[in-house]
N, CA, C and O atoms as CSV, one atom per row, in Angstrom:
chain,resi,resn,atom,element,x,y,z
A,1,MET,N,N,0.838,-1.174,0.000
A,1,MET,CA,C,0.000,0.000,0.000
A,1,MET,C,C,0.888,1.243,0.000
A,1,MET,O,O,1.975,1.235,0.578
A,2,SER,N,N,0.426,2.299,-0.642
A,2,SER,CA,C,1.227,3.512,-0.709
A,2,SER,C,C,1.130,4.306,0.583
A,2,SER,O,O,0.329,3.984,1.461
A,3,ALA,N,N,1.941,5.335,0.694
A,3,ALA,CA,C,2.020,6.110,1.922
A,3,ALA,C,C,0.747,6.896,2.202
A,3,ALA,O,O,0.459,7.184,3.364
A,4,ASN,N,N,-0.019,7.251,1.187
A,4,ASN,CA,C,-1.220,8.060,1.417
A,4,ASN,C,C,-2.470,7.213,1.644
A,4,ASN,O,O,-3.558,7.778,1.758
A,5,GLY,N,N,-2.370,5.925,1.712
A,5,GLY,CA,C,-3.493,5.073,2.046
A,5,GLY,C,C,-4.246,4.510,0.854
A,5,GLY,O,O,-5.110,3.653,1.039
A,6,GLU,N,N,-3.956,4.954,-0.354
A,6,GLU,CA,C,-4.624,4.420,-1.539
A,6,GLU,C,C,-3.919,3.155,-2.004
A,6,GLU,O,O,-2.695,3.043,-1.923
A,7,SER,N,N,-4.698,2.218,-2.484
A,7,SER,CA,C,-4.079,0.999,-2.989
A,7,SER,C,C,-3.473,1.255,-4.364
A,7,SER,O,O,-3.910,2.148,-5.091
A,8,TYR,N,N,-2.492,0.486,-4.700
A,8,TYR,CA,C,-1.784,0.623,-5.975
A,8,TYR,C,C,-2.608,0.000,-7.087
A,8,TYR,O,O,-2.955,-1.179,-7.019
A,9,ASP,N,N,-2.923,0.784,-8.115
A,9,ASP,CA,C,-3.687,0.300,-9.254
A,9,ASP,C,C,-2.938,0.678,-10.526
A,9,ASP,O,O,-3.015,1.829,-10.957
A,10,PRO,N,N,-2.211,-0.261,-11.140
A,10,PRO,CA,C,-1.411,0.065,-12.321
A,10,PRO,C,C,-2.255,0.492,-13.524
A,10,PRO,O,O,-1.717,1.090,-14.456
A,11,ASN,N,N,-3.549,0.205,-13.532
A,11,ASN,CA,C,-4.395,0.581,-14.652
A,11,ASN,C,C,-4.721,2.071,-14.676
A,11,ASN,O,O,-5.198,2.575,-15.693
A,12,LYS,N,N,-4.480,2.779,-13.594
A,12,LYS,CA,C,-4.787,4.202,-13.523
A,12,LYS,C,C,-3.554,5.075,-13.726
A,12,LYS,O,O,-3.661,6.300,-13.685
A,13,LEU,N,N,-2.405,4.482,-13.941
A,13,LEU,CA,C,-1.168,5.243,-14.040
A,13,LEU,C,C,-0.716,5.382,-15.484
A,13,LEU,O,O,-0.838,4.442,-16.270
A,14,GLY,N,N,-0.201,6.539,-15.833
A,14,GLY,CA,C,0.435,6.727,-17.123
A,14,GLY,C,C,-0.461,7.154,-18.258
A,14,GLY,O,O,0.023,7.302,-19.380
A,15,TRP,N,N,-1.756,7.363,-18.025
A,15,TRP,CA,C,-2.657,7.704,-19.116
A,15,TRP,C,C,-2.383,9.107,-19.651
A,15,TRP,O,O,-2.530,9.344,-20.851
A,16,GLY,N,N,-1.996,10.021,-18.807
A,16,GLY,CA,C,-1.655,11.372,-19.265
A,16,GLY,C,C,-0.446,11.362,-20.174
A,16,GLY,O,O,-0.438,12.017,-21.216
A,17,PHE,N,N,0.568,10.624,-19.783
A,17,PHE,CA,C,1.773,10.502,-20.599
A,17,PHE,C,C,1.471,9.792,-21.910
A,17,PHE,O,O,1.979,10.195,-22.956
A,18,ALA,N,N,0.667,8.758,-21.874
A,18,ALA,CA,C,0.295,8.036,-23.097
A,18,ALA,C,C,-0.477,8.950,-24.038
A,18,ALA,O,O,-0.250,8.924,-25.247
A,19,ALA,N,N,-1.383,9.755,-23.502
A,19,ALA,CA,C,-2.148,10.691,-24.329
A,19,ALA,C,C,-1.225,11.726,-24.959
A,19,ALA,O,O,-1.410,12.091,-26.120
A,20,ALA,N,N,-0.237,12.204,-24.212
A,20,ALA,CA,C,0.715,13.180,-24.751
A,20,ALA,C,C,1.521,12.577,-25.889
A,20,ALA,O,O,1.775,13.261,-26.881
A,21,ILE,N,N,1.926,11.337,-25.781
A,21,ILE,CA,C,2.671,10.662,-26.841
A,21,ILE,C,C,1.806,10.495,-28.086
A,21,ILE,O,O,2.288,10.673,-29.204
A,22,ILE,N,N,0.542,10.155,-27.899
A,22,ILE,CA,C,-0.371,9.984,-29.037
A,22,ILE,C,C,-0.572,11.311,-29.755
A,22,ILE,O,O,-0.555,11.361,-30.985
A,23,VAL,N,N,-0.764,12.389,-28.995
A,23,VAL,CA,C,-0.918,13.719,-29.602
A,23,VAL,C,C,0.357,14.110,-30.336
A,23,VAL,O,O,0.289,14.653,-31.439
A,24,LEU,N,N,1.503,13.845,-29.751
A,24,LEU,CA,C,2.776,14.144,-30.401
A,24,LEU,C,C,2.921,13.366,-31.710
A,24,LEU,O,O,3.402,13.918,-32.700
A,25,ALA,N,N,2.520,12.112,-31.731
A,25,ALA,CA,C,2.596,11.305,-32.947
A,25,ALA,C,C,1.665,11.848,-34.028
A,25,ALA,O,O,2.033,11.877,-35.203
A,26,ILE,N,N,0.473,12.277,-33.646
A,26,ILE,CA,C,-0.464,12.839,-34.617
A,26,ILE,C,C,0.094,14.134,-35.197
A,26,ILE,O,O,0.031,14.348,-36.407
A,27,VAL,N,N,0.634,14.992,-34.351
A,27,VAL,CA,C,1.211,16.258,-34.818
A,27,VAL,C,C,2.389,15.988,-35.760
A,27,VAL,O,O,2.527,16.660,-36.782
A,28,ALA,N,N,3.228,15.024,-35.428
A,28,ALA,CA,C,4.374,14.702,-36.285
A,28,ALA,C,C,3.916,14.179,-37.640
A,28,ALA,O,O,4.504,14.528,-38.663
A,29,ASN,N,N,2.878,13.349,-37.666
A,29,ASN,CA,C,2.376,12.828,-38.934
A,29,ASN,C,C,1.752,13.919,-39.790
A,29,ASN,O,O,1.972,13.950,-41.001
A,30,VAL,N,N,0.980,14.810,-39.188
A,30,VAL,CA,C,0.373,15.908,-39.940
A,30,VAL,C,C,1.459,16.832,-40.497
A,30,VAL,O,O,1.366,17.283,-41.639
A,31,THR,N,N,2.478,17.111,-39.700
A,31,THR,CA,C,3.574,17.961,-40.155
A,31,THR,C,C,4.326,17.312,-41.312
A,31,THR,O,O,4.631,17.977,-42.301
A,32,ALA,N,N,4.622,16.039,-41.199
A,32,ALA,CA,C,5.333,15.339,-42.275
A,32,ALA,C,C,4.506,15.312,-43.548
A,32,ALA,O,O,5.050,15.494,-44.637
A,33,TYR,N,N,3.209,15.087,-43.434
A,33,TYR,CA,C,2.339,15.063,-44.604
A,33,TYR,C,C,2.270,16.448,-45.254
A,33,TYR,O,O,2.303,16.561,-46.480
A,34,SER,N,N,2.174,17.489,-44.443
A,34,SER,CA,C,2.121,18.852,-44.967
A,34,SER,C,C,3.412,19.207,-45.704
A,34,SER,O,O,3.372,19.796,-46.784
A,35,LEU,N,N,4.546,18.852,-45.125
A,35,LEU,CA,C,5.828,19.106,-45.789
A,35,LEU,C,C,5.939,18.317,-47.087
A,35,LEU,O,O,6.444,18.827,-48.086
A,36,HIS,N,N,5.476,17.093,-47.073
A,36,HIS,CA,C,5.514,16.257,-48.268
A,36,HIS,C,C,4.671,16.874,-49.376
A,36,HIS,O,O,5.123,16.967,-50.518
A,37,LYS,N,N,3.455,17.294,-49.055
A,37,LYS,CA,C,2.575,17.878,-50.059
A,37,LYS,C,C,3.143,19.193,-50.598
A,37,LYS,O,O,2.941,19.516,-51.769
A,38,ALA,N,N,3.847,19.949,-49.762
A,38,ALA,CA,C,4.369,21.248,-50.168
A,38,ALA,C,C,5.649,21.135,-50.994
A,38,ALA,O,O,5.951,22.036,-51.777
A,39,THR,N,N,6.397,20.061,-50.837
A,39,THR,CA,C,7.722,20.003,-51.458
A,39,THR,C,C,7.912,18.868,-52.461
A,39,THR,O,O,8.912,18.862,-53.180
A,40,TYR,N,N,6.996,17.913,-52.535
A,40,TYR,CA,C,7.196,16.754,-53.408
A,40,TYR,C,C,7.046,17.140,-54.877
A,40,TYR,O,O,6.087,17.814,-55.253
A,41,LEU,N,N,7.986,16.714,-55.694
A,41,LEU,CA,C,7.906,16.886,-57.134
A,41,LEU,C,C,7.783,15.510,-57.768
A,41,LEU,O,O,8.545,14.597,-57.449
A,42,LYS,N,N,6.832,15.370,-58.656
A,42,LYS,CA,C,6.663,14.085,-59.326
A,42,LYS,C,C,7.878,13.818,-60.207
A,42,LYS,O,O,8.445,14.753,-60.771
A,43,PRO,N,N,8.284,12.560,-60.334
A,43,PRO,CA,C,9.462,12.229,-61.123
A,43,PRO,C,C,9.326,12.609,-62.601
A,43,PRO,O,O,10.337,12.878,-63.250
A,44,ASP,N,N,8.125,12.640,-63.142
A,44,ASP,CA,C,7.968,12.959,-64.557
A,44,ASP,C,C,7.854,14.462,-64.811
A,44,ASP,O,O,7.769,14.882,-65.966
A,45,LYS,N,N,7.852,15.272,-63.765
A,45,LYS,CA,C,7.774,16.719,-63.935
A,45,LYS,C,C,9.165,17.249,-64.292
A,45,LYS,O,O,10.137,16.904,-63.620
A,46,PRO,N,N,9.280,18.086,-65.343
A,46,PRO,CA,C,10.602,18.594,-65.714
A,46,PRO,C,C,11.179,19.498,-64.614
A,46,PRO,O,O,10.445,20.161,-63.881
A,47,ALA,N,N,12.479,19.504,-64.526
A,47,ALA,CA,C,13.154,20.333,-63.531
A,47,ALA,C,C,12.952,21.811,-63.879
A,47,ALA,O,O,12.685,22.151,-65.032
A,48,ALA,N,N,13.079,22.677,-62.885
A,48,ALA,CA,C,12.838,24.114,-63.089
A,48,ALA,C,C,13.843,24.692,-64.093
A,48,ALA,O,O,13.475,25.555,-64.889
A,49,ALA,N,N,15.096,24.241,-64.074
A,49,ALA,CA,C,16.113,24.755,-65.003
A,49,ALA,C,C,15.790,24.348,-66.431
A,49,ALA,O,O,16.006,25.130,-67.356
A,50,ALA,N,N,15.279,23.143,-66.628
A,50,ALA,CA,C,14.945,22.687,-67.975
A,50,ALA,C,C,13.688,23.399,-68.499
A,50,ALA,O,O,13.559,23.623,-69.702
A,51,ALA,N,N,12.788,23.744,-67.618
A,51,ALA,CA,C,11.558,24.412,-68.023
A,51,ALA,C,C,11.805,25.864,-68.403
A,51,ALA,O,O,10.992,26.448,-69.120
A,52,ALA,N,N,12.892,26.463,-67.950
A,52,ALA,CA,C,13.172,27.877,-68.231
A,52,ALA,C,C,13.673,28.093,-69.652
A,52,ALA,O,O,13.629,29.221,-70.142
A,53,HIS,N,N,14.142,27.065,-70.323
A,53,HIS,CA,C,14.696,27.229,-71.670
A,53,HIS,C,C,13.635,27.308,-72.707
A,53,HIS,O,O,13.939,27.446,-73.892
């Protein structure tokens, strides 16, 4: 038993930290997708230098 009289219940511990990790993963995925959409060039698209001629 813990010092404050409550019994130890492992099912109630760590949910805040787990939620923070899940939110961090979602933010990282959205950021990666946004960067990909903003910077990806299709392989069949001519390069900018070739298009200027």
